[in-house]
mmCIF file of the protein (N, C-alpha, C, O) and its ligand, coordinates in Angstrom:
data_MODEL
# 
_entry.id   MODEL 
# 
loop_
_entity.id 
_entity.type 
_entity.pdbx_number_of_molecules 
1 polymer     1 
2 non-polymer 1 
# 
_entity_poly.entity_id                      1 
_entity_poly.type                           'polypeptide(L)' 
_entity_poly.nstd_linkage                   no 
_entity_poly.nstd_monomer                   no 
_entity_poly.pdbx_seq_one_letter_code       
;(UNK)(UNK)(UNK)(UNK)(UNK)(UNK)(UNK)(UNK)(UNK)(UNK)(UNK)(UNK)(UNK)(UNK)(UNK)(UNK)
(UNK)(UNK)(UNK)(UNK)(UNK)(UNK)(UNK)(UNK)(UNK)(UNK)(UNK)(UNK)(UNK)(UNK)(UNK)(UNK)
(UNK)(UNK)(UNK)(UNK)(UNK)(UNK)(UNK)(UNK)(UNK)(UNK)(UNK)(UNK)(UNK)(UNK)(UNK)(UNK)
(UNK)(UNK)(UNK)(UNK)(UNK)
;
_entity_poly.pdbx_seq_one_letter_code_can   XXXXXXXXXXXXXXXXXXXXXXXXXXXXXXXXXXXXXXXXXXXXXXXXXXXXX 
_entity_poly.pdbx_strand_id                 A 
# 
loop_
_entity_poly_seq.entity_id 
_entity_poly_seq.num 
_entity_poly_seq.mon_id 
_entity_poly_seq.hetero 
1 1  UNK n 
1 2  UNK n 
1 3  UNK n 
1 4  UNK n 
1 5  UNK n 
1 6  UNK n 
1 7  UNK n 
1 8  UNK n 
1 9  UNK n 
1 10 UNK n 
1 11 UNK n 
1 12 UNK n 
1 13 UNK n 
1 14 UNK n 
1 15 UNK n 
1 16 UNK n 
1 17 UNK n 
1 18 UNK n 
1 19 UNK n 
1 20 UNK n 
1 21 UNK n 
1 22 UNK n 
1 23 UNK n 
1 24 UNK n 
1 25 UNK n 
1 26 UNK n 
1 27 UNK n 
1 28 UNK n 
1 29 UNK n 
1 30 UNK n 
1 31 UNK n 
1 32 UNK n 
1 33 UNK n 
1 34 UNK n 
1 35 UNK n 
1 36 UNK n 
1 37 UNK n 
1 38 UNK n 
1 39 UNK n 
1 40 UNK n 
1 41 UNK n 
1 42 UNK n 
1 43 UNK n 
1 44 UNK n 
1 45 UNK n 
1 46 UNK n 
1 47 UNK n 
1 48 UNK n 
1 49 UNK n 
1 50 UNK n 
1 51 UNK n 
1 52 UNK n 
1 53 UNK n 
# 
loop_
_struct_asym.id 
_struct_asym.entity_id 
A 1 
B 2 
# 
loop_
_chem_comp.id 
_chem_comp.type 
_chem_comp.mon_nstd_flag 
UNK 'L-peptide linking' . 
ZN  non-polymer         . 
# 
_pdbx_entity_nonpoly.entity_id   2 
_pdbx_entity_nonpoly.name        ? 
_pdbx_entity_nonpoly.comp_id     ZN 
# 
_pdbx_nonpoly_scheme.asym_id         B 
_pdbx_nonpoly_scheme.entity_id       2 
_pdbx_nonpoly_scheme.mon_id          ZN 
_pdbx_nonpoly_scheme.ndb_seq_num     1 
_pdbx_nonpoly_scheme.pdb_seq_num     101 
_pdbx_nonpoly_scheme.auth_seq_num    101 
_pdbx_nonpoly_scheme.pdb_mon_id      ZN 
_pdbx_nonpoly_scheme.auth_mon_id     ZN 
_pdbx_nonpoly_scheme.pdb_strand_id   A 
_pdbx_nonpoly_scheme.pdb_ins_code    . 
# 
loop_
_atom_site.group_PDB 
_atom_site.id 
_atom_site.type_symbol 
_atom_site.label_atom_id 
_atom_site.label_alt_id 
_atom_site.label_comp_id 
_atom_site.label_asym_id 
_atom_site.label_entity_id 
_atom_site.label_seq_id 
_atom_site.pdbx_PDB_ins_code 
_atom_site.Cartn_x 
_atom_site.Cartn_y 
_atom_site.Cartn_z 
_atom_site.occupancy 
_atom_site.B_iso_or_equiv 
_atom_site.pdbx_formal_charge 
_atom_site.auth_seq_id 
_atom_site.auth_comp_id 
_atom_site.auth_asym_id 
_atom_site.auth_atom_id 
_atom_site.pdbx_PDB_model_num 
ATOM   1   N  N  . UNK A 1 1  ? -11.362 7.751   -5.064 1.00 0.00 ? 1   UNK A N  1 
ATOM   2   C  CA . UNK A 1 1  ? -10.515 7.294   -4.003 1.00 0.00 ? 1   UNK A CA 1 
ATOM   3   C  C  . UNK A 1 1  ? -9.479  6.300   -4.507 1.00 0.00 ? 1   UNK A C  1 
ATOM   4   O  O  . UNK A 1 1  ? -9.806  5.423   -5.307 1.00 0.00 ? 1   UNK A O  1 
ATOM   5   N  N  . UNK A 1 2  ? -8.304  6.414   -4.076 1.00 0.00 ? 2   UNK A N  1 
ATOM   6   C  CA . UNK A 1 2  ? -7.228  5.442   -4.476 1.00 0.00 ? 2   UNK A CA 1 
ATOM   7   C  C  . UNK A 1 2  ? -6.702  4.736   -3.278 1.00 0.00 ? 2   UNK A C  1 
ATOM   8   O  O  . UNK A 1 2  ? -6.743  5.260   -2.165 1.00 0.00 ? 2   UNK A O  1 
ATOM   9   N  N  . UNK A 1 3  ? -6.199  3.532   -3.494 1.00 0.00 ? 3   UNK A N  1 
ATOM   10  C  CA . UNK A 1 3  ? -5.603  2.771   -2.401 1.00 0.00 ? 3   UNK A CA 1 
ATOM   11  C  C  . UNK A 1 3  ? -4.092  2.653   -2.699 1.00 0.00 ? 3   UNK A C  1 
ATOM   12  O  O  . UNK A 1 3  ? -3.666  2.288   -3.794 1.00 0.00 ? 3   UNK A O  1 
ATOM   13  N  N  . UNK A 1 4  ? -3.358  2.965   -1.712 1.00 0.00 ? 4   UNK A N  1 
ATOM   14  C  CA . UNK A 1 4  ? -1.893  2.725   -1.818 1.00 0.00 ? 4   UNK A CA 1 
ATOM   15  C  C  . UNK A 1 4  ? -1.495  1.708   -0.785 1.00 0.00 ? 4   UNK A C  1 
ATOM   16  O  O  . UNK A 1 4  ? -1.992  1.698   0.341  1.00 0.00 ? 4   UNK A O  1 
ATOM   17  N  N  . UNK A 1 5  ? -0.595  0.861   -1.192 1.00 0.00 ? 5   UNK A N  1 
ATOM   18  C  CA . UNK A 1 5  ? -0.185  -0.179  -0.259 1.00 0.00 ? 5   UNK A CA 1 
ATOM   19  C  C  . UNK A 1 5  ? 1.294   -0.043  0.008  1.00 0.00 ? 5   UNK A C  1 
ATOM   20  O  O  . UNK A 1 5  ? 2.100   0.137   -0.905 1.00 0.00 ? 5   UNK A O  1 
ATOM   21  N  N  . UNK A 1 6  ? 1.638   -0.136  1.299  1.00 0.00 ? 6   UNK A N  1 
ATOM   22  C  CA . UNK A 1 6  ? 3.024   -0.052  1.665  1.00 0.00 ? 6   UNK A CA 1 
ATOM   23  C  C  . UNK A 1 6  ? 3.682   -1.464  1.384  1.00 0.00 ? 6   UNK A C  1 
ATOM   24  O  O  . UNK A 1 6  ? 3.197   -2.507  1.824  1.00 0.00 ? 6   UNK A O  1 
ATOM   25  N  N  . UNK A 1 7  ? 4.794   -1.410  0.636  1.00 0.00 ? 7   UNK A N  1 
ATOM   26  C  CA . UNK A 1 7  ? 5.483   -2.635  0.358  1.00 0.00 ? 7   UNK A CA 1 
ATOM   27  C  C  . UNK A 1 7  ? 6.314   -3.107  1.564  1.00 0.00 ? 7   UNK A C  1 
ATOM   28  O  O  . UNK A 1 7  ? 6.772   -4.249  1.619  1.00 0.00 ? 7   UNK A O  1 
ATOM   29  N  N  . UNK A 1 8  ? 6.485   -2.217  2.494  1.00 0.00 ? 8   UNK A N  1 
ATOM   30  C  CA . UNK A 1 8  ? 7.271   -2.527  3.641  1.00 0.00 ? 8   UNK A CA 1 
ATOM   31  C  C  . UNK A 1 8  ? 6.525   -3.286  4.729  1.00 0.00 ? 8   UNK A C  1 
ATOM   32  O  O  . UNK A 1 8  ? 6.932   -4.352  5.192  1.00 0.00 ? 8   UNK A O  1 
ATOM   33  N  N  . UNK A 1 9  ? 5.379   -2.656  5.117  1.00 0.00 ? 9   UNK A N  1 
ATOM   34  C  CA . UNK A 1 9  ? 4.594   -3.279  6.202  1.00 0.00 ? 9   UNK A CA 1 
ATOM   35  C  C  . UNK A 1 9  ? 3.249   -3.802  5.726  1.00 0.00 ? 9   UNK A C  1 
ATOM   36  O  O  . UNK A 1 9  ? 2.537   -4.450  6.493  1.00 0.00 ? 9   UNK A O  1 
ATOM   37  N  N  . UNK A 1 10 ? 2.885   -3.535  4.474  1.00 0.00 ? 10  UNK A N  1 
ATOM   38  C  CA . UNK A 1 10 ? 1.639   -4.087  3.962  1.00 0.00 ? 10  UNK A CA 1 
ATOM   39  C  C  . UNK A 1 10 ? 0.401   -3.291  4.341  1.00 0.00 ? 10  UNK A C  1 
ATOM   40  O  O  . UNK A 1 10 ? -0.733  -3.699  4.092  1.00 0.00 ? 10  UNK A O  1 
ATOM   41  N  N  . UNK A 1 11 ? 0.659   -2.149  4.948  1.00 0.00 ? 11  UNK A N  1 
ATOM   42  C  CA . UNK A 1 11 ? -0.507  -1.306  5.366  1.00 0.00 ? 11  UNK A CA 1 
ATOM   43  C  C  . UNK A 1 11 ? -1.136  -0.614  4.185  1.00 0.00 ? 11  UNK A C  1 
ATOM   44  O  O  . UNK A 1 11 ? -0.457  -0.145  3.272  1.00 0.00 ? 11  UNK A O  1 
ATOM   45  N  N  . UNK A 1 12 ? -2.459  -0.561  4.228  1.00 0.00 ? 12  UNK A N  1 
ATOM   46  C  CA . UNK A 1 12 ? -3.227  0.165   3.208  1.00 0.00 ? 12  UNK A CA 1 
ATOM   47  C  C  . UNK A 1 12 ? -3.507  1.575   3.629  1.00 0.00 ? 12  UNK A C  1 
ATOM   48  O  O  . UNK A 1 12 ? -3.863  1.830   4.780  1.00 0.00 ? 12  UNK A O  1 
ATOM   49  N  N  . UNK A 1 13 ? -3.353  2.479   2.722  1.00 0.00 ? 13  UNK A N  1 
ATOM   50  C  CA . UNK A 1 13 ? -3.727  3.870   2.958  1.00 0.00 ? 13  UNK A CA 1 
ATOM   51  C  C  . UNK A 1 13 ? -4.565  4.395   1.797  1.00 0.00 ? 13  UNK A C  1 
ATOM   52  O  O  . UNK A 1 13 ? -4.320  4.079   0.633  1.00 0.00 ? 13  UNK A O  1 
ATOM   53  N  N  . UNK A 1 14 ? -5.543  5.193   2.142  1.00 0.00 ? 14  UNK A N  1 
ATOM   54  C  CA . UNK A 1 14 ? -6.485  5.652   1.114  1.00 0.00 ? 14  UNK A CA 1 
ATOM   55  C  C  . UNK A 1 14 ? -6.461  7.208   1.008  1.00 0.00 ? 14  UNK A C  1 
ATOM   56  O  O  . UNK A 1 14 ? -6.452  7.938   1.999  1.00 0.00 ? 14  UNK A O  1 
ATOM   57  N  N  . UNK A 1 15 ? -6.453  7.637   -0.243 1.00 0.00 ? 15  UNK A N  1 
ATOM   58  C  CA . UNK A 1 15 ? -6.494  9.055   -0.524 1.00 0.00 ? 15  UNK A CA 1 
ATOM   59  C  C  . UNK A 1 15 ? -7.119  9.317   -1.882 1.00 0.00 ? 15  UNK A C  1 
ATOM   60  O  O  . UNK A 1 15 ? -7.046  8.473   -2.776 1.00 0.00 ? 15  UNK A O  1 
ATOM   61  N  N  . UNK A 1 16 ? -7.731  10.481  -2.042 1.00 0.00 ? 16  UNK A N  1 
ATOM   62  C  CA . UNK A 1 16 ? -8.255  10.795  -3.327 1.00 0.00 ? 16  UNK A CA 1 
ATOM   63  C  C  . UNK A 1 16 ? -7.116  11.230  -4.310 1.00 0.00 ? 16  UNK A C  1 
ATOM   64  O  O  . UNK A 1 16 ? -7.333  11.241  -5.521 1.00 0.00 ? 16  UNK A O  1 
ATOM   65  N  N  . UNK A 1 17 ? -6.003  11.558  -3.831 1.00 0.00 ? 17  UNK A N  1 
ATOM   66  C  CA . UNK A 1 17 ? -4.902  11.979  -4.669 1.00 0.00 ? 17  UNK A CA 1 
ATOM   67  C  C  . UNK A 1 17 ? -4.341  10.851  -5.523 1.00 0.00 ? 17  UNK A C  1 
ATOM   68  O  O  . UNK A 1 17 ? -4.088  9.767   -4.998 1.00 0.00 ? 17  UNK A O  1 
ATOM   69  N  N  . UNK A 1 18 ? -4.145  11.058  -6.770 1.00 0.00 ? 18  UNK A N  1 
ATOM   70  C  CA . UNK A 1 18 ? -3.673  10.004  -7.667 1.00 0.00 ? 18  UNK A CA 1 
ATOM   71  C  C  . UNK A 1 18 ? -2.194  9.903   -7.766 1.00 0.00 ? 18  UNK A C  1 
ATOM   72  O  O  . UNK A 1 18 ? -1.676  9.043   -8.479 1.00 0.00 ? 18  UNK A O  1 
ATOM   73  N  N  . UNK A 1 19 ? -1.476  10.778  -7.056 1.00 0.00 ? 19  UNK A N  1 
ATOM   74  C  CA . UNK A 1 19 ? -0.039  10.827  -7.240 1.00 0.00 ? 19  UNK A CA 1 
ATOM   75  C  C  . UNK A 1 19 ? 0.738   10.719  -5.939 1.00 0.00 ? 19  UNK A C  1 
ATOM   76  O  O  . UNK A 1 19 ? 1.679   11.462  -5.663 1.00 0.00 ? 19  UNK A O  1 
ATOM   77  N  N  . UNK A 1 20 ? 0.282   9.744   -5.156 1.00 0.00 ? 20  UNK A N  1 
ATOM   78  C  CA . UNK A 1 20 ? 0.917   9.598   -3.820 1.00 0.00 ? 20  UNK A CA 1 
ATOM   79  C  C  . UNK A 1 20 ? 1.859   8.428   -3.743 1.00 0.00 ? 20  UNK A C  1 
ATOM   80  O  O  . UNK A 1 20 ? 2.246   7.988   -2.661 1.00 0.00 ? 20  UNK A O  1 
ATOM   81  N  N  . UNK A 1 21 ? 2.229   7.924   -4.918 1.00 0.00 ? 21  UNK A N  1 
ATOM   82  C  CA . UNK A 1 21 ? 3.168   6.801   -4.900 1.00 0.00 ? 21  UNK A CA 1 
ATOM   83  C  C  . UNK A 1 21 ? 4.465   7.258   -4.266 1.00 0.00 ? 21  UNK A C  1 
ATOM   84  O  O  . UNK A 1 21 ? 4.897   8.396   -4.447 1.00 0.00 ? 21  UNK A O  1 
ATOM   85  N  N  . UNK A 1 22 ? 5.077   6.360   -3.524 1.00 0.00 ? 22  UNK A N  1 
ATOM   86  C  CA . UNK A 1 22 ? 6.398   6.669   -2.893 1.00 0.00 ? 22  UNK A CA 1 
ATOM   87  C  C  . UNK A 1 22 ? 6.292   7.714   -1.858 1.00 0.00 ? 22  UNK A C  1 
ATOM   88  O  O  . UNK A 1 22 ? 7.317   8.284   -1.483 1.00 0.00 ? 22  UNK A O  1 
ATOM   89  N  N  . UNK A 1 23 ? 5.109   8.024   -1.350 1.00 0.00 ? 23  UNK A N  1 
ATOM   90  C  CA . UNK A 1 23 ? 4.953   8.857   -0.173 1.00 0.00 ? 23  UNK A CA 1 
ATOM   91  C  C  . UNK A 1 23 ? 5.285   8.030   1.050  1.00 0.00 ? 23  UNK A C  1 
ATOM   92  O  O  . UNK A 1 23 ? 5.112   6.812   1.019  1.00 0.00 ? 23  UNK A O  1 
ATOM   93  N  N  . UNK A 1 24 ? 5.748   8.631   2.113  1.00 0.00 ? 24  UNK A N  1 
ATOM   94  C  CA . UNK A 1 24 ? 5.985   7.882   3.308  1.00 0.00 ? 24  UNK A CA 1 
ATOM   95  C  C  . UNK A 1 24 ? 4.712   7.263   3.837  1.00 0.00 ? 24  UNK A C  1 
ATOM   96  O  O  . UNK A 1 24 ? 3.647   7.877   3.894  1.00 0.00 ? 24  UNK A O  1 
ATOM   97  N  N  . UNK A 1 25 ? 4.889   5.981   4.232  1.00 0.00 ? 25  UNK A N  1 
ATOM   98  C  CA . UNK A 1 25 ? 3.754   5.229   4.783  1.00 0.00 ? 25  UNK A CA 1 
ATOM   99  C  C  . UNK A 1 25 ? 3.297   5.802   6.065  1.00 0.00 ? 25  UNK A C  1 
ATOM   100 O  O  . UNK A 1 25 ? 4.127   6.205   6.880  1.00 0.00 ? 25  UNK A O  1 
ATOM   101 N  N  . UNK A 1 26 ? 1.970   5.865   6.304  1.00 0.00 ? 26  UNK A N  1 
ATOM   102 C  CA . UNK A 1 26 ? 1.454   6.418   7.526  1.00 0.00 ? 26  UNK A CA 1 
ATOM   103 C  C  . UNK A 1 26 ? 1.671   5.538   8.730  1.00 0.00 ? 26  UNK A C  1 
ATOM   104 O  O  . UNK A 1 26 ? 1.538   5.974   9.873  1.00 0.00 ? 26  UNK A O  1 
ATOM   105 N  N  . UNK A 1 27 ? 2.012   4.278   8.456  1.00 0.00 ? 27  UNK A N  1 
ATOM   106 C  CA . UNK A 1 27 ? 2.226   3.331   9.540  1.00 0.00 ? 27  UNK A CA 1 
ATOM   107 C  C  . UNK A 1 27 ? 3.700   3.182   9.953  1.00 0.00 ? 27  UNK A C  1 
ATOM   108 O  O  . UNK A 1 27 ? 4.049   3.197   11.133 1.00 0.00 ? 27  UNK A O  1 
ATOM   109 N  N  . UNK A 1 28 ? 4.530   3.042   8.938  1.00 0.00 ? 28  UNK A N  1 
ATOM   110 C  CA . UNK A 1 28 ? 5.946   2.765   9.264  1.00 0.00 ? 28  UNK A CA 1 
ATOM   111 C  C  . UNK A 1 28 ? 6.869   3.853   8.736  1.00 0.00 ? 28  UNK A C  1 
ATOM   112 O  O  . UNK A 1 28 ? 8.061   3.841   9.046  1.00 0.00 ? 28  UNK A O  1 
ATOM   113 N  N  . UNK A 1 29 ? 6.363   4.782   7.959  1.00 0.00 ? 29  UNK A N  1 
ATOM   114 C  CA . UNK A 1 29 ? 7.188   5.849   7.494  1.00 0.00 ? 29  UNK A CA 1 
ATOM   115 C  C  . UNK A 1 29 ? 8.052   5.537   6.285  1.00 0.00 ? 29  UNK A C  1 
ATOM   116 O  O  . UNK A 1 29 ? 8.773   6.399   5.782  1.00 0.00 ? 29  UNK A O  1 
ATOM   117 N  N  . UNK A 1 30 ? 7.974   4.306   5.829  1.00 0.00 ? 30  UNK A N  1 
ATOM   118 C  CA . UNK A 1 30 ? 8.780   3.886   4.721  1.00 0.00 ? 30  UNK A CA 1 
ATOM   119 C  C  . UNK A 1 30 ? 8.190   4.428   3.432  1.00 0.00 ? 30  UNK A C  1 
ATOM   120 O  O  . UNK A 1 30 ? 6.988   4.264   3.224  1.00 0.00 ? 30  UNK A O  1 
ATOM   121 N  N  . UNK A 1 31 ? 8.952   5.058   2.556  1.00 0.00 ? 31  UNK A N  1 
ATOM   122 C  CA . UNK A 1 31 ? 8.452   5.619   1.325  1.00 0.00 ? 31  UNK A CA 1 
ATOM   123 C  C  . UNK A 1 31 ? 8.413   4.540   0.264  1.00 0.00 ? 31  UNK A C  1 
ATOM   124 O  O  . UNK A 1 31 ? 9.146   4.583   -0.723 1.00 0.00 ? 31  UNK A O  1 
ATOM   125 N  N  . UNK A 1 32 ? 7.564   3.596   0.482  1.00 0.00 ? 32  UNK A N  1 
ATOM   126 C  CA . UNK A 1 32 ? 7.482   2.397   -0.402 1.00 0.00 ? 32  UNK A CA 1 
ATOM   127 C  C  . UNK A 1 32 ? 6.044   2.118   -0.818 1.00 0.00 ? 32  UNK A C  1 
ATOM   128 O  O  . UNK A 1 32 ? 5.691   0.977   -1.117 1.00 0.00 ? 32  UNK A O  1 
ATOM   129 N  N  . UNK A 1 33 ? 5.224   3.147   -0.840 1.00 0.00 ? 33  UNK A N  1 
ATOM   130 C  CA . UNK A 1 33 ? 3.788   2.938   -1.144 1.00 0.00 ? 33  UNK A CA 1 
ATOM   131 C  C  . UNK A 1 33 ? 3.604   2.903   -2.698 1.00 0.00 ? 33  UNK A C  1 
ATOM   132 O  O  . UNK A 1 33 ? 4.175   3.695   -3.449 1.00 0.00 ? 33  UNK A O  1 
ATOM   133 N  N  . UNK A 1 34 ? 2.760   1.920   -3.111 1.00 0.00 ? 34  UNK A N  1 
ATOM   134 C  CA . UNK A 1 34 ? 2.420   1.767   -4.503 1.00 0.00 ? 34  UNK A CA 1 
ATOM   135 C  C  . UNK A 1 34 ? 0.938   1.874   -4.721 1.00 0.00 ? 34  UNK A C  1 
ATOM   136 O  O  . UNK A 1 34 ? 0.148   1.436   -3.884 1.00 0.00 ? 34  UNK A O  1 
ATOM   137 N  N  . UNK A 1 35 ? 0.556   2.445   -5.821 1.00 0.00 ? 35  UNK A N  1 
ATOM   138 C  CA . UNK A 1 35 ? -0.868  2.552   -6.167 1.00 0.00 ? 35  UNK A CA 1 
ATOM   139 C  C  . UNK A 1 35 ? -1.429  1.206   -6.575 1.00 0.00 ? 35  UNK A C  1 
ATOM   140 O  O  . UNK A 1 35 ? -0.870  0.539   -7.445 1.00 0.00 ? 35  UNK A O  1 
ATOM   141 N  N  . UNK A 1 36 ? -2.555  0.788   -5.943 1.00 0.00 ? 36  UNK A N  1 
ATOM   142 C  CA . UNK A 1 36 ? -3.156  -0.483  -6.255 1.00 0.00 ? 36  UNK A CA 1 
ATOM   143 C  C  . UNK A 1 36 ? -4.346  -0.312  -7.247 1.00 0.00 ? 36  UNK A C  1 
ATOM   144 O  O  . UNK A 1 36 ? -4.922  0.768   -7.375 1.00 0.00 ? 36  UNK A O  1 
ATOM   145 N  N  . UNK A 1 37 ? -4.669  -1.390  -7.914 1.00 0.00 ? 37  UNK A N  1 
ATOM   146 C  CA . UNK A 1 37 ? -5.742  -1.282  -8.932 1.00 0.00 ? 37  UNK A CA 1 
ATOM   147 C  C  . UNK A 1 37 ? -7.155  -1.170  -8.355 1.00 0.00 ? 37  UNK A C  1 
ATOM   148 O  O  . UNK A 1 37 ? -8.056  -0.572  -8.945 1.00 0.00 ? 37  UNK A O  1 
ATOM   149 N  N  . UNK A 1 38 ? -7.304  -1.781  -7.160 1.00 0.00 ? 38  UNK A N  1 
ATOM   150 C  CA . UNK A 1 38 ? -8.646  -1.864  -6.579 1.00 0.00 ? 38  UNK A CA 1 
ATOM   151 C  C  . UNK A 1 38 ? -8.590  -1.292  -5.162 1.00 0.00 ? 38  UNK A C  1 
ATOM   152 O  O  . UNK A 1 38 ? -7.532  -1.183  -4.544 1.00 0.00 ? 38  UNK A O  1 
ATOM   153 N  N  . UNK A 1 39 ? -9.774  -0.937  -4.685 1.00 0.00 ? 39  UNK A N  1 
ATOM   154 C  CA . UNK A 1 39 ? -9.872  -0.411  -3.278 1.00 0.00 ? 39  UNK A CA 1 
ATOM   155 C  C  . UNK A 1 39 ? -9.856  -1.567  -2.314 1.00 0.00 ? 39  UNK A C  1 
ATOM   156 O  O  . UNK A 1 39 ? -9.460  -1.423  -1.157 1.00 0.00 ? 39  UNK A O  1 
ATOM   157 N  N  . UNK A 1 40 ? -10.289 -2.717  -2.794 1.00 0.00 ? 40  UNK A N  1 
ATOM   158 C  CA . UNK A 1 40 ? -10.304 -3.886  -1.872 1.00 0.00 ? 40  UNK A CA 1 
ATOM   159 C  C  . UNK A 1 40 ? -9.030  -4.709  -2.101 1.00 0.00 ? 40  UNK A C  1 
ATOM   160 O  O  . UNK A 1 40 ? -8.525  -4.861  -3.214 1.00 0.00 ? 40  UNK A O  1 
ATOM   161 N  N  . UNK A 1 41 ? -8.556  -5.222  -0.974 1.00 0.00 ? 41  UNK A N  1 
ATOM   162 C  CA . UNK A 1 41 ? -7.396  -6.018  -1.019 1.00 0.00 ? 41  UNK A CA 1 
ATOM   163 C  C  . UNK A 1 41 ? -7.642  -7.343  -1.709 1.00 0.00 ? 41  UNK A C  1 
ATOM   164 O  O  . UNK A 1 41 ? -8.606  -8.047  -1.407 1.00 0.00 ? 41  UNK A O  1 
ATOM   165 N  N  . UNK A 1 42 ? -6.783  -7.666  -2.615 1.00 0.00 ? 42  UNK A N  1 
ATOM   166 C  CA . UNK A 1 42 ? -6.921  -8.919  -3.394 1.00 0.00 ? 42  UNK A CA 1 
ATOM   167 C  C  . UNK A 1 42 ? -6.129  -10.049 -2.777 1.00 0.00 ? 42  UNK A C  1 
ATOM   168 O  O  . UNK A 1 42 ? -5.041  -9.812  -2.253 1.00 0.00 ? 42  UNK A O  1 
ATOM   169 N  N  . UNK A 1 43 ? -6.637  -11.282 -2.821 1.00 0.00 ? 43  UNK A N  1 
ATOM   170 C  CA . UNK A 1 43 ? -5.877  -12.423 -2.381 1.00 0.00 ? 43  UNK A CA 1 
ATOM   171 C  C  . UNK A 1 43 ? -4.543  -12.546 -3.192 1.00 0.00 ? 43  UNK A C  1 
ATOM   172 O  O  . UNK A 1 43 ? -4.523  -12.353 -4.408 1.00 0.00 ? 43  UNK A O  1 
ATOM   173 N  N  . UNK A 1 44 ? -3.487  -12.859 -2.505 1.00 0.00 ? 44  UNK A N  1 
ATOM   174 C  CA . UNK A 1 44 ? -2.239  -12.996 -3.198 1.00 0.00 ? 44  UNK A CA 1 
ATOM   175 C  C  . UNK A 1 44 ? -1.485  -11.691 -3.375 1.00 0.00 ? 44  UNK A C  1 
ATOM   176 O  O  . UNK A 1 44 ? -0.348  -11.658 -3.846 1.00 0.00 ? 44  UNK A O  1 
ATOM   177 N  N  . UNK A 1 45 ? -2.145  -10.636 -2.988 1.00 0.00 ? 45  UNK A N  1 
ATOM   178 C  CA . UNK A 1 45 ? -1.512  -9.312  -3.177 1.00 0.00 ? 45  UNK A CA 1 
ATOM   179 C  C  . UNK A 1 45 ? -0.222  -9.162  -2.391 1.00 0.00 ? 45  UNK A C  1 
ATOM   180 O  O  . UNK A 1 45 ? 0.683   -8.431  -2.792 1.00 0.00 ? 45  UNK A O  1 
ATOM   181 N  N  . UNK A 1 46 ? -0.148  -9.865  -1.266 1.00 0.00 ? 46  UNK A N  1 
ATOM   182 C  CA . UNK A 1 46 ? 0.951   -9.733  -0.364 1.00 0.00 ? 46  UNK A CA 1 
ATOM   183 C  C  . UNK A 1 46 ? 2.115   -10.693 -0.715 1.00 0.00 ? 46  UNK A C  1 
ATOM   184 O  O  . UNK A 1 46 ? 3.112   -10.778 0.002  1.00 0.00 ? 46  UNK A O  1 
ATOM   185 N  N  . UNK A 1 47 ? 1.951   -11.388 -1.810 1.00 0.00 ? 47  UNK A N  1 
ATOM   186 C  CA . UNK A 1 47 ? 2.987   -12.359 -2.150 1.00 0.00 ? 47  UNK A CA 1 
ATOM   187 C  C  . UNK A 1 47 ? 4.361   -11.655 -2.211 1.00 0.00 ? 47  UNK A C  1 
ATOM   188 O  O  . UNK A 1 47 ? 4.529   -10.588 -2.801 1.00 0.00 ? 47  UNK A O  1 
ATOM   189 N  N  . UNK A 1 48 ? 5.305   -12.313 -1.574 1.00 0.00 ? 48  UNK A N  1 
ATOM   190 C  CA . UNK A 1 48 ? 6.638   -11.780 -1.627 1.00 0.00 ? 48  UNK A CA 1 
ATOM   191 C  C  . UNK A 1 48 ? 6.910   -10.749 -0.570 1.00 0.00 ? 48  UNK A C  1 
ATOM   192 O  O  . UNK A 1 48 ? 8.047   -10.288 -0.459 1.00 0.00 ? 48  UNK A O  1 
ATOM   193 N  N  . UNK A 1 49 ? 5.906   -10.351 0.233  1.00 0.00 ? 49  UNK A N  1 
ATOM   194 C  CA . UNK A 1 49 ? 6.154   -9.377  1.288  1.00 0.00 ? 49  UNK A CA 1 
ATOM   195 C  C  . UNK A 1 49 ? 6.498   -10.120 2.521  1.00 0.00 ? 49  UNK A C  1 
ATOM   196 O  O  . UNK A 1 49 ? 6.477   -11.350 2.563  1.00 0.00 ? 49  UNK A O  1 
ATOM   197 N  N  . UNK A 1 50 ? 6.830   -9.335  3.568  1.00 0.00 ? 50  UNK A N  1 
ATOM   198 C  CA . UNK A 1 50 ? 7.302   -9.967  4.792  1.00 0.00 ? 50  UNK A CA 1 
ATOM   199 C  C  . UNK A 1 50 ? 6.072   -10.341 5.642  1.00 0.00 ? 50  UNK A C  1 
ATOM   200 O  O  . UNK A 1 50 ? 6.190   -10.996 6.678  1.00 0.00 ? 50  UNK A O  1 
ATOM   201 N  N  . UNK A 1 51 ? 4.895   -9.906  5.177  1.00 0.00 ? 51  UNK A N  1 
ATOM   202 C  CA . UNK A 1 51 ? 3.731   -10.181 5.966  1.00 0.00 ? 51  UNK A CA 1 
ATOM   203 C  C  . UNK A 1 51 ? 3.387   -11.682 5.961  1.00 0.00 ? 51  UNK A C  1 
ATOM   204 O  O  . UNK A 1 51 ? 3.297   -12.304 4.902  1.00 0.00 ? 51  UNK A O  1 
ATOM   205 N  N  . UNK A 1 52 ? 3.206   -12.224 7.110  1.00 0.00 ? 52  UNK A N  1 
ATOM   206 C  CA . UNK A 1 52 ? 2.931   -13.622 7.263  1.00 0.00 ? 52  UNK A CA 1 
ATOM   207 C  C  . UNK A 1 52 ? 1.928   -13.944 8.287  1.00 0.00 ? 52  UNK A C  1 
ATOM   208 O  O  . UNK A 1 52 ? 2.246   -13.939 9.476  1.00 0.00 ? 52  UNK A O  1 
ATOM   209 N  N  . UNK A 1 53 ? 0.685   -14.234 7.882  1.00 0.00 ? 53  UNK A N  1 
ATOM   210 C  CA . UNK A 1 53 ? -0.351  -14.461 8.868  1.00 0.00 ? 53  UNK A CA 1 
ATOM   211 C  C  . UNK A 1 53 ? -0.769  -15.881 8.862  1.00 0.00 ? 53  UNK A C  1 
ATOM   212 O  O  . UNK A 1 53 ? -1.644  -16.271 9.635  1.00 0.00 ? 53  UNK A O  1 
HETATM 213 ZN ZN . ZN  B 2 .  ? 4.406   0.864   5.948  1.00 0.00 2 101 ZN  A ZN 1 
# 
């Protein structure tokens, strides 16, 4: 299983496919998904994104 993270909305999406980078995000439709190293979200991963909690 691989985790892809949308750089636009910060949404995580999971798929077994290893080649889904830059696929449209399932949440916002933005083709800005990047393959992440881990399945679990890491602290600081959202640095520089618009997400602000
Ligand atoms: Zn998104």
